[in-house]
TIKOL-431725 format. One record per atom (N, C-alpha, C): y, x, z; atom name; residue in three letters; residue number from 1. Coordinates in steps of 0.1 Angstrom, whole numbers, plus 5000, padded with zeros to 4 digits. Example, Ala and Ser with C-alpha at 12.3 -4.5 7.8 and 13.67 -1.06 7.14 Angstrom:
BEGIN
ATOM     c2     c1     c3   vexkol   fiza   dotor
ATOM   4943   5132   5078        N    Ala       1
ATOM   4955   5123   5078       CA    Ala       1
ATOM   4967   5132   5078        C    Ala       1
ATOM   4978   5128   5071        N    Ser       2
ATOM   4989   5137   5071       CA    Ser       2
ATOM   5000   5129   5079        C    Ser       2
END
This chain:
BEGIN
ATOM     c2     c1     c3   vexkol   fiza   dotor
ATOM   4682   4947   5431        N    Met       1
ATOM   4676   4955   5422       CA    Met       1
ATOM   4685   4948   5406        C    Met       1
ATOM   4683   4934   5406        N    Lys       2
ATOM   4688   4926   5403       CA    Lys       2
ATOM   4702   4928   5393        C    Lys       2
ATOM   4709   4925   5404        N    Phe       3
ATOM   4723   4926   5409       CA    Phe       3
ATOM   4727   4942   5399        C    Phe       3
ATOM   4721   4953   5404        N    Asn       4
ATOM   4722   4961   5402       CA    Asn       4
ATOM   4729   4965   5386        C    Asn       4
ATOM   4715   4957   5380        N    Gln       5
ATOM   4709   4952   5363       CA    Gln       5
ATOM   4724   4950   5358        C    Gln       5
ATOM   4729   4941   5367        N    Thr       6
ATOM   4734   4928   5360       CA    Thr       6
ATOM   4748   4938   5360        C    Thr       6
ATOM   4751   4938   5370        N    Tyr       7
ATOM   4768   4947   5372       CA    Tyr       7
ATOM   4769   4961   5360        C    Tyr       7
ATOM   4754   4969   5355        N    Phe       8
ATOM   4759   4975   5351       CA    Phe       8
ATOM   4758   4975   5337        C    Phe       8
ATOM   4753   4963   5332        N    Leu       9
ATOM   4750   4953   5322       CA    Leu       9
ATOM   4767   4951   5317        C    Leu       9
ATOM   4772   4946   5324        N    Cys      10
ATOM   4783   4938   5325       CA    Cys      10
ATOM   4798   4951   5323        C    Cys      10
ATOM   4791   4963   5334        N    Leu      11
ATOM   4805   4972   5335       CA    Leu      11
ATOM   4801   4981   5317        C    Leu      11
ATOM   4789   4982   5314        N    Thr      12
ATOM   4786   4985   5295       CA    Thr      12
ATOM   4796   4978   5288        C    Thr      12
ATOM   4793   4964   5289        N    Leu      13
ATOM   4800   4958   5282       CA    Leu      13
ATOM   4819   4958   5279        C    Leu      13
ATOM   4818   4959   5293        N    Leu      14
ATOM   4835   4958   5291       CA    Leu      14
ATOM   4841   4978   5290        C    Leu      14
ATOM   4836   4981   5290        N    Val      15
ATOM   4836   5000   5284       CA    Val      15
ATOM   4846   4992   5269        C    Val      15
ATOM   4826   4986   5266        N    Ala      16
ATOM   4821   4987   5248       CA    Ala      16
ATOM   4837   4982   5245        C    Ala      16
ATOM   4842   4967   5247        N    Met      17
ATOM   4849   4960   5243       CA    Met      17
ATOM   4861   4965   5243        C    Met      17
ATOM   4859   4970   5253        N    Met      18
ATOM   4877   4981   5252       CA    Met      18
ATOM   4879   4996   5244        C    Met      18
ATOM   4864   5003   5244        N    Ile      19
ATOM   4870   5012   5237       CA    Ile      19
ATOM   4872   5006   5215        C    Ile      19
ATOM   4864   4993   5215        N    Asn      20
ATOM   4865   4986   5204       CA    Asn      20
ATOM   4880   4986   5202        C    Asn      20
ATOM   4887   4976   5212        N    Val      21
ATOM   4898   4971   5212       CA    Val      21
ATOM   4905   4981   5208        C    Val      21
ATOM   4903   4998   5214        N    Ser      22
ATOM   4920   5005   5215       CA    Ser      22
ATOM   4912   5013   5198        C    Ser      22
ATOM   4896   5013   5194        N    Ser      23
ATOM   4897   5018   5183       CA    Ser      23
ATOM   4907   5004   5174        C    Ser      23
ATOM   4903   4993   5172        N    Val      24
ATOM   4911   4985   5163       CA    Val      24
ATOM   4928   4982   5159        C    Val      24
ATOM   4936   4990   5173        N    Asp      25
ATOM   4948   4990   5174       CA    Asp      25
ATOM   4949   5004   5165        C    Asp      25
ATOM   4944   5013   5172        N    Ala      26
ATOM   4943   5030   5164       CA    Ala      26
ATOM   4941   5030   5148        C    Ala      26
ATOM   4933   5020   5141        N    Gln      27
ATOM   4935   5019   5131       CA    Gln      27
ATOM   4945   5010   5125        C    Gln      27
ATOM   4951   5000   5134        N    Thr      28
ATOM   4963   4993   5128       CA    Thr      28
ATOM   4973   5002   5125        C    Thr      28
ATOM   4975   5007   5136        N    Lys      29
ATOM   4991   5022   5137       CA    Lys      29
ATOM   4987   5029   5125        C    Lys      29
ATOM   4972   5036   5120        N    Arg      30
ATOM   4969   5044   5109       CA    Arg      30
ATOM   4978   5036   5098        C    Arg      30
ATOM   4965   5023   5098        N    Glu      31
ATOM   4974   5020   5083       CA    Glu      31
ATOM   4990   5014   5081        C    Glu      31
ATOM   4991   5012   5094        N    Arg      32
ATOM   5010   5011   5093       CA    Arg      32
ATOM   5016   5022   5084        C    Arg      32
ATOM   5012   5030   5092        N    Leu      33
ATOM   5016   5048   5090       CA    Leu      33
ATOM   5013   5051   5074        C    Leu      33
ATOM   5001   5048   5071        N    Glu      34
ATOM   4999   5050   5058       CA    Glu      34
ATOM   5006   5042   5048        C    Glu      34
ATOM   5009   5031   5049        N    Val      35
ATOM   5016   5024   5042       CA    Val      35
ATOM   5033   5030   5045        C    Val      35
ATOM   5039   5032   5058        N    Lys      36
ATOM   5049   5039   5053       CA    Lys      36
ATOM   5052   5054   5048        C    Lys      36
ATOM   5042   5059   5043        N    Gln      37
ATOM   5036   5071   5039       CA    Gln      37
ATOM   5038   5071   5026        C    Gln      37
ATOM   5030   5062   5028        N    Arg      38
ATOM   5032   5059   5007       CA    Arg      38
ATOM   5045   5052   5002        C    Arg      38
ATOM   5052   5044   5009        N    Ile      39
ATOM   5065   5044   5011       CA    Ile      39
ATOM   5071   5051   5005        C    Ile      39
ATOM   5080   5058   5018        N    Asp      40
ATOM   5086   5069   5017       CA    Asp      40
ATOM   5079   5084   5004        C    Asp      40
ATOM   5066   5084   5001        N    Gln      41
ATOM   5063   5090   4985       CA    Gln      41
ATOM   5065   5091   4975        C    Gln      41
ATOM   5063   5073   4976        N    Met      42
ATOM   5071   5068   4964       CA    Met      42
ATOM   5084   5067   4965        C    Met      42
ATOM   5092   5067   4972        N    Val      43
ATOM   5103   5069   4972       CA    Val      43
ATOM   5111   5080   4962        C    Val      43
ATOM   5106   5091   4975        N    Asn      44
ATOM   5108   5104   4971       CA    Asn      44
ATOM   5104   5111   4952        C    Asn      44
ATOM   5092   5106   4952        N    Thr      45
ATOM   5094   5104   4940       CA    Thr      45
ATOM   5102   5101   4932        C    Thr      45
ATOM   5103   5087   4930        N    Leu      46
ATOM   5118   5080   4926       CA    Leu      46
ATOM   5128   5090   4927        C    Leu      46
ATOM   5131   5093   4939        N    Lys      47
ATOM   5147   5101   4940       CA    Lys      47
ATOM   5147   5119   4929        C    Lys      47
ATOM   5135   5124   4936        N    Lys      48
ATOM   5137   5134   4922       CA    Lys      48
ATOM   5132   5130   4907        C    Lys      48
ATOM   5128   5123   4904        N    Glu      49
ATOM   5121   5121   4889       CA    Glu      49
ATOM   5134   5115   4884        C    Glu      49
ATOM   5144   5103   4891        N    Leu      50
ATOM   5158   5099   4890       CA    Leu      50
ATOM   5168   5105   4893        C    Leu      50
ATOM   5164   5115   4901        N    Ser      51
ATOM   5179   5116   4904       CA    Ser      51
ATOM   5187   5110   4909        C    Ser      51
ATOM   5183   5100   4915        N    Leu      52
ATOM   5188   5091   4928       CA    Leu      52
ATOM   5199   5092   4936        C    Leu      52
ATOM   5212   5085   4941        N    Thr      53
ATOM   5216   5092   4949       CA    Thr      53
ATOM   5216   5081   4965        C    Thr      53
ATOM   5223   5085   4975        N    Lys      54
ATOM   5219   5087   4982       CA    Lys      54
ATOM   5216   5064   4980        C    Lys      54
ATOM   5228   5063   4983        N    Asp      55
ATOM   5227   5049   4979       CA    Asp      55
ATOM   5215   5038   4970        C    Asp      55
ATOM   5213   5048   4960        N    Gln      56
ATOM   5202   5037   4952       CA    Gln      56
ATOM   5191   5042   4961        C    Gln      56
ATOM   5186   5057   4967        N    Thr      57
ATOM   5176   5058   4975       CA    Thr      57
ATOM   5172   5048   4986        C    Thr      57
ATOM   5182   5044   4994        N    Glu      58
ATOM   5185   5035   5006       CA    Glu      58
ATOM   5178   5020   4997        C    Glu      58
ATOM   5185   5012   4984        N    Lys      59
ATOM   5179   5003   4974       CA    Lys      59
ATOM   5164   5000   4972        C    Lys      59
ATOM   5163   5018   4963        N    Val      60
ATOM   5147   5015   4961       CA    Val      60
ATOM   5135   5017   4973        C    Val      60
ATOM   5147   5022   4981        N    Lys      61
ATOM   5132   5022   4992       CA    Lys      61
ATOM   5136   5002   5000        C    Lys      61
ATOM   5142   4998   4999        N    Gly      62
ATOM   5142   4983   5003       CA    Gly      62
ATOM   5132   4975   4993        C    Gly      62
ATOM   5134   4975   4981        N    Ile      63
ATOM   5123   4970   4973       CA    Ile      63
ATOM   5112   4980   4973        C    Ile      63
ATOM   5111   4994   4976        N    Val      64
ATOM   5096   4990   4975       CA    Val      64
ATOM   5089   4985   4985        C    Val      64
ATOM   5095   4989   4998        N    Thr      65
ATOM   5091   4980   5014       CA    Thr      65
ATOM   5088   4966   5009        C    Thr      65
ATOM   5096   4959   5004        N    Glu      66
ATOM   5097   4942   5002       CA    Glu      66
ATOM   5080   4945   4992        C    Glu      66
ATOM   5078   4952   4983        N    Asn      67
ATOM   5070   4948   4978       CA    Asn      67
ATOM   5055   4953   4983        C    Asn      67
ATOM   5054   4964   4991        N    Phe      68
ATOM   5051   4966   5002       CA    Phe      68
ATOM   5039   4949   5004        C    Phe      68
ATOM   5051   4954   5015        N    Lys      69
ATOM   5048   4935   5019       CA    Lys      69
ATOM   5045   4921   5014        C    Lys      69
ATOM   5050   4923   5001        N    Asn      70
ATOM   5044   4910   4990       CA    Asn      70
ATOM   5028   4911   4984        C    Asn      70
ATOM   5027   4925   4987        N    Ala      71
ATOM   5012   4932   4983       CA    Ala      71
ATOM   5006   4928   4992        C    Ala      71
ATOM   5006   4928   5005        N    Glu      72
ATOM   4996   4924   5022       CA    Glu      72
ATOM   4991   4908   5018        C    Glu      72
ATOM   5005   4904   5014        N    Lys      73
ATOM   5007   4887   5016       CA    Lys      73
ATOM   4996   4877   5000        C    Lys      73
ATOM   4999   4888   4994        N    Asp      74
ATOM   4986   4885   4984       CA    Asp      74
ATOM   4975   4887   4986        C    Asp      74
ATOM   4972   4899   4991        N    Arg      75
ATOM   4959   4899   5002       CA    Arg      75
ATOM   4950   4893   5007        C    Arg      75
ATOM   4962   4886   5018        N    Glu      76
ATOM   4956   4875   5022       CA    Glu      76
ATOM   4951   4864   5022        C    Glu      76
ATOM   4964   4861   5008        N    Asn      77
ATOM   4960   4846   4999       CA    Asn      77
ATOM   4951   4846   4996        C    Asn      77
ATOM   4950   4856   4985        N    Phe      78
ATOM   4940   4855   4972       CA    Phe      78
ATOM   4927   4862   4976        C    Phe      78
ATOM   4925   4866   4990        N    Glu      79
ATOM   4912   4869   4992       CA    Glu      79
ATOM   4900   4866   4986        C    Glu      79
ATOM   4893   4871   4982        N    Gly      80
ATOM   4880   4872   4976       CA    Gly      80
ATOM   4884   4868   4955        C    Gly      80
ATOM   4896   4867   4953        N    Asp      81
ATOM   4895   4866   4944       CA    Asp      81
ATOM   4904   4874   4933        C    Asp      81
ATOM   4895   4883   4927        N    Arg      82
ATOM   4900   4888   4922       CA    Arg      82
ATOM   4909   4891   4907        C    Arg      82
ATOM   4906   4881   4901        N    Glu      83
ATOM   4909   4877   4887       CA    Glu      83
ATOM   4931   4879   4897        C    Glu      83
ATOM   4932   4865   4904        N    Ala      84
ATOM   4941   4862   4910       CA    Ala      84
ATOM   4949   4872   4914        C    Ala      84
ATOM   4944   4883   4923        N    Arg      85
ATOM   4950   4892   4928       CA    Arg      85
ATOM   4956   4905   4915        C    Arg      85
ATOM   4951   4903   4907        N    Met      86
ATOM   4948   4914   4891       CA    Met      86
ATOM   4964   4912   4888        C    Met      86
ATOM   4967   4894   4887        N    Lys      87
ATOM   4979   4888   4878       CA    Lys      87
ATOM   4990   4888   4894        C    Lys      87
ATOM   4990   4891   4903        N    Met      88
ATOM   4998   4886   4909       CA    Met      88
ATOM   5003   4902   4912        C    Met      88
ATOM   4993   4913   4912        N    Arg      89
ATOM   4993   4925   4909       CA    Arg      89
ATOM   5004   4927   4898        C    Arg      89
ATOM   5002   4930   4890        N    Met      90
ATOM   5007   4926   4876       CA    Met      90
ATOM   5021   4918   4878        C    Met      90
ATOM   5022   4908   4881        N    Asp      91
ATOM   5036   4905   4886       CA    Asp      91
ATOM   5049   4909   4893        C    Asp      91
ATOM   5040   4912   4901        N    Arg      92
ATOM   5046   4919   4910       CA    Arg      92
ATOM   5054   4932   4906        C    Arg      92
ATOM   5045   4942   4901        N    Leu      93
ATOM   5047   4955   4898       CA    Leu      93
ATOM   5060   4953   4879        C    Leu      93
ATOM   5059   4938   4873        N    Gln      94
ATOM   5071   4942   4865       CA    Gln      94
ATOM   5080   4936   4874        C    Gln      94
ATOM   5081   4927   4886        N    Ala      95
ATOM   5095   4921   4892       CA    Ala      95
ATOM   5102   4938   4896        C    Ala      95
ATOM   5091   4942   4905        N    Leu      96
ATOM   5098   4956   4912       CA    Leu      96
ATOM   5101   4967   4902        C    Leu      96
ATOM   5101   4965   4891        N    Asp      97
ATOM   5103   4978   4879       CA    Asp      97
ATOM   5114   4968   4874        C    Asp      97
ATOM   5117   4954   4871        N    Lys      98
ATOM   5130   4952   4875       CA    Lys      98
ATOM   5142   4951   4881        C    Lys      98
ATOM   5137   4950   4895        N    Lys      99
ATOM   5148   4951   4904       CA    Lys      99
ATOM   5149   4966   4908        C    Lys      99
ATOM   5140   4975   4908        N    Ile     100
ATOM   5145   4991   4908       CA    Ile     100
ATOM   5160   4993   4891        C    Ile     100
ATOM   5149   4988   4881        N    Glu     101
ATOM   5164   4992   4867       CA    Glu     101
ATOM   5176   4988   4870        C    Glu     101
ATOM   5176   4971   4873        N    Leu     102
ATOM   5186   4970   4879       CA    Leu     102
ATOM   5201   4978   4891        C    Leu     102
ATOM   5197   4988   4898        N    Ile     103
ATOM   5206   4998   4899       CA    Ile     103
ATOM   5203   5008   4898        C    Ile     103
ATOM   5198   5010   4884        N    Leu     104
ATOM   5198   5022   4875       CA    Leu     104
ATOM   5210   5026   4865        C    Leu     104
ATOM   5209   5040   4863        N    Thr     105
ATOM   5221   5038   4855       CA    Thr     105
ATOM   5213   5041   4840        C    Thr     105
ATOM   5222   5039   4829        N    Lys     106
ATOM   5214   5038   4815       CA    Lys     106
ATOM   5208   5056   4817        C    Lys     106
ATOM   5210   5059   4819        N    Glu     107
ATOM   5204   5075   4815       CA    Glu     107
ATOM   5194   5080   4826        C    Glu     107
ATOM   5194   5074   4836        N    Gln     108
ATOM   5178   5070   4850       CA    Gln     108
ATOM   5168   5058   4841        C    Gln     108
ATOM   5177   5054   4837        N    Lys     109
ATOM   5168   5040   4832       CA    Lys     109
ATOM   5164   5048   4821        C    Lys     109
ATOM   5166   5060   4813        N    Ala     110
ATOM   5157   5062   4799       CA    Ala     110
ATOM   5137   5072   4811        C    Ala     110
ATOM   5148   5078   4820        N    Lys     111
ATOM   5136   5086   4826       CA    Lys     111
ATOM   5129   5078   4837        C    Lys     111
ATOM   5131   5066   4838        N    Tyr     112
ATOM   5123   5054   4843       CA    Tyr     112
ATOM   5113   5054   4837        C    Tyr     112
ATOM   5115   5048   4824        N    Glu     113
ATOM   5106   5047   4813       CA    Glu     113
ATOM   5096   5053   4815        C    Glu     113
ATOM   5102   5068   4809        N    Asp     114
ATOM   5093   5081   4807       CA    Asp     114
ATOM   5079   5082   4821        C    Asp     114
ATOM   5086   5083   4831        N    Tyr     115
ATOM   5079   5081   4845       CA    Tyr     115
ATOM   5070   5067   4843        C    Tyr     115
ATOM   5072   5055   4842        N    Lys     116
ATOM   5063   5043   4841       CA    Lys     116
ATOM   5054   5045   4831        C    Lys     116
ATOM   5058   5057   4817        N    Lys     117
ATOM   5047   5057   4803       CA    Lys     117
ATOM   5034   5069   4814        C    Lys     117
ATOM   5042   5079   4823        N    Glu     118
ATOM   5032   5088   4826       CA    Glu     118
ATOM   5022   5082   4833        C    Glu     118
ATOM   5031   5072   4843        N    Arg     119
ATOM   5024   5067   4855       CA    Arg     119
ATOM   5013   5054   4856        C    Arg     119
ATOM   5015   5054   4838        N    Val     120
ATOM   5002   5043   4830       CA    Val     120
ATOM   4992   5051   4830        C    Val     120
ATOM   4994   5065   4822        N    Gln     121
ATOM   4987   5075   4813       CA    Gln     121
ATOM   4974   5079   4826        C    Gln     121
ATOM   4980   5081   4840        N    Arg     122
ATOM   4980   5087   4850       CA    Arg     122
ATOM   4964   5077   4856        C    Arg     122
ATOM   4973   5063   4853        N    Phe     123
ATOM   4959   5054   4859       CA    Phe     123
ATOM   4945   5053   4847        C    Phe     123
ATOM   4952   5054   4836        N    Gln     124
ATOM   4939   5059   4826       CA    Gln     124
ATOM   4929   5060   4825        C    Gln     124
ATOM   4938   5079   4832        N    Gln     125
ATOM   4928   5090   4831       CA    Gln     125
ATOM   4918   5088   4845        C    Gln     125
ATOM   4925   5081   4855        N    Met     126
ATOM   4915   5075   4867       CA    Met     126
ATOM   4905   5061   4866        C    Met     126
ATOM   4907   5054   4857        N    Arg     127
ATOM   4904   5051   4857       CA    Arg     127
ATOM   4883   5051   4847        C    Arg     127
ATOM   4882   5057   4837        N    Pro     128
ATOM   4870   5064   4839       CA    Pro     128
ATOM   4863   5066   4848        C    Pro     128
ATOM   4867   5077   4859        N    Arg     129
ATOM   4861   5084   4872       CA    Arg     129
ATOM   4855   5079   4880        C    Arg     129
ATOM   4868   5062   4882        N    Gln     130
ATOM   4863   5050   4889       CA    Gln     130
ATOM   4853   5041   4885        C    Gln     130
ATOM   4850   5043   4870        N    Asn     131
ATOM   4842   5034   4865       CA    Asn     131
ATOM   4828   5043   4869        C    Asn     131
ATOM   4828   5057   4866        N    Glu     132
ATOM   4815   5061   4870       CA    Glu     132
ATOM   4807   5063   4881        C    Glu     132
ATOM   4819   5062   4895        N    Arg     133
ATOM   4818   5061   4909       CA    Arg     133
ATOM   4809   5047   4910        C    Arg     133
ATOM   4818   5036   4908        N    Asp     134
ATOM   4817   5026   4910       CA    Asp     134
ATOM   4814   5015   4899        C    Asp     134
ATOM   4806   5015   4889        N    Pro     135
ATOM   4802   5003   4879       CA    Pro     135
ATOM   4803   4991   4884        C    Pro     135
ATOM   4807   4985   4874        N    Arg     136
ATOM   4809   4966   4874       CA    Arg     136
ATOM   4801   4961   4867        C    Arg     136
END
């Protein structure tokens, strides 16, 4: 009787561990997919807003992808240090903007400046709602 209980307990733990591993794997795949979708969304938005050529679109995709990779490294390196993460985020955004601007024409740069102003306005509009939900 004791053998059957032990066997059943071991079997249950094994099944639970397998389920846990598969859910972690699924979550990792989902996160990678979400990052890829966010990169594609950003690139497509810039392509549309700035009328990017095919070559410019590929370059922007590389720049944005690199930015997302650096963001992940920063999250890991500065975990728990909110101020440092925010500073790194701002530095990363400035570097992203400079890299993108290097491949744009004069007309596209003007459109990009307008896009960035709209981005700041959208962010500021979202801030009050975030503070209502999660006051710090």
